[in-house]
C-alpha positions, 0 to 999 in steps of 0.5 A, a space after each residue: 563223633 564228628 562225621 565227615 561226608 564224602 565231599 569233605 574227604 575229597 577236598 582234604 585229599 586234594 589239598 594234601 596233594 597240592 601241598 606235597 607238590 609245592 614242597 617237592 618243587 621247593 626242595 628241587 629248586 634248592 637242590 638245583 641252586 645248591 648244585 649251581 652254587 657248589 663251593 669248592 677248594 682251589 689252590 692259587 700259586 702267586 708269581 712270588 711263590 706264595 701259595 694260598 688255598 681258597 674256597 669259592 663258588 666261582 667256576 671261571 679262573 678270571 672270576 675266582 681271581 676277581 673274587 679274591 682281589 688278585 690282579 695280574 700285572 702286565 708282566 705276569 700270566 696265568 695258567 690255565 688262562 682266564 676263560 678256563 672253567 676250573 673244578 674242585 681241588 683245581 689249581 691256578 698258577 701265576 708266573 712271570 712271562 718269559 722274554 720271548 713271550 714279552 717280545 711276542 706281545 710287543 710285536 703283536 701290539 705294533 702290528 695290531 695282530 693276534 700273536 699266539 705262542 706258536 708263532 711267537 716261537 717263530 719270530 725272527 732273531 732280527 725282530 727280537 734283537 731290535 726289540 731288545 737292542 740295548 741302549 748304547 752311549 757315545 761321547 762325540 766332539 763337534 766344532 761349531 761356529 760362534 756368530 759375531 755381533 754387529 756394532 754400529 757407531 753413529 758419527 752422522 751428527 744428526 745429518 738428515 742423509 746418512 750412509 753406512 760404512 763398514 770399518 771392520 768386517 765381522 768374523 765368526 768364532 769357533 768352539 769345541 762342544 762335547 756331547 754325551 749321546 745315547 742311541 737305541 737301534 742306531 737312533 739318537 734318543 738323547 743328547 747332553 752337553 758335557 763341555 764347551 771350549 772356545 777355540 777362536 773368539 768371534 770378531 765383531 763387525 763395526 759399521 759407522 753411520 756417517 753423513 752422506 757425502 755431498 758435493 756443492 759448487 760455489 759461486 766461483 765455480 769450485 766444487 766442495 766436499 761436505 762431511 765430518 772430520 771424524 768421518 775422514 779420520 775414521 777412513 784414514 785410520 783404516 787405511 793406516 792399518 792396511 799399511 801396517 802402521 801403528 796407532 802412534 803413526 796414525 796420531 802423527 798423521 792426525 797432527 800432520 794434516 791438522 797442521 796442513 789443512 785441519 782435515 778440510 778436503 776443500 782447503 786451498 792455499 791461494 799462495 802456493 796452490 796446495 789443495 785438499 786434506 794432504 795439501 798436494 802441490 799442485 793439486 793435479 798430483 792427486 789425479 794419480 789416485 783418482 780423477 775425482 780428487 776434488 769430489 772424493 775425500 777418499 781419493 785425497 787420503 789415498 794419495 796422501 798416504 801413498 805419498 807419505 809411504 813412498 817418501 818417508 816410510 811412515 806418518 811418524 817420519 813425515 811428521 818429524 820432517 814437517 816439525 823440523 822444516 815446516 813442510 813435508 
């Protein structure tokens, strides 16, 4: 037989002891790990009423939901809360938040303060009313102005110096506009135009650009007025309208003064002494309309129209008389 001495026996005994210790430590670690990773059954009830039983080693509610890929919607809450540790056969319930809870969360976000369920119950009815005030809709009608346009007529015929003359003043129009307006908490949040009806059309402003009136004195000492026939007739047309005369009356005036002076404010009849566009006789008669009758064609026209109005009543009657007698 093989004989083992005492030293060898002692060495074998020590190895056995060390081996047993290592096995014990390994088994203890497994037990601890198993205890920490103990699986358990948990019941989860979703907000739609669906129930599911899951097996998990997680302990916190949030971790269990994350493991099972369950995401809470903004309008949902979980009981117990996500930080709660849950044991075997525990239950997690997901429900929709109540209106009061949503209001509490809304107010909390606006004030940047942490709001608990307790102080949410103490929210004033005014705050709840403001948060849930429904959107109201009204139909309103407004009368608005329509801007007029400015029309420019150039009759300066290339003159270097020009002057603007307003032949017709502009006037804004009016329109009635209907809107559908939405309000929330008495604040307008949306406005939509429904219809628009023109009540009064705008009247355009008419501006005539004409050669600037200048006067010159001849070698004989007589003062001359420079301008254009179109300019003189435009002024006369406006004055005829002021008298209430028609377009036919104005046409008769054009014919009458074409015959008398060809609309020349400097026209002078050396035989009779008649002067100006209306051929006033004597010329000094026109001083009743303005002492500047020799330098201002408007004064001549104003006097001529006043004379026609008082003597004949209208240019048509004056032209008729002139055709039958040769004068007016």
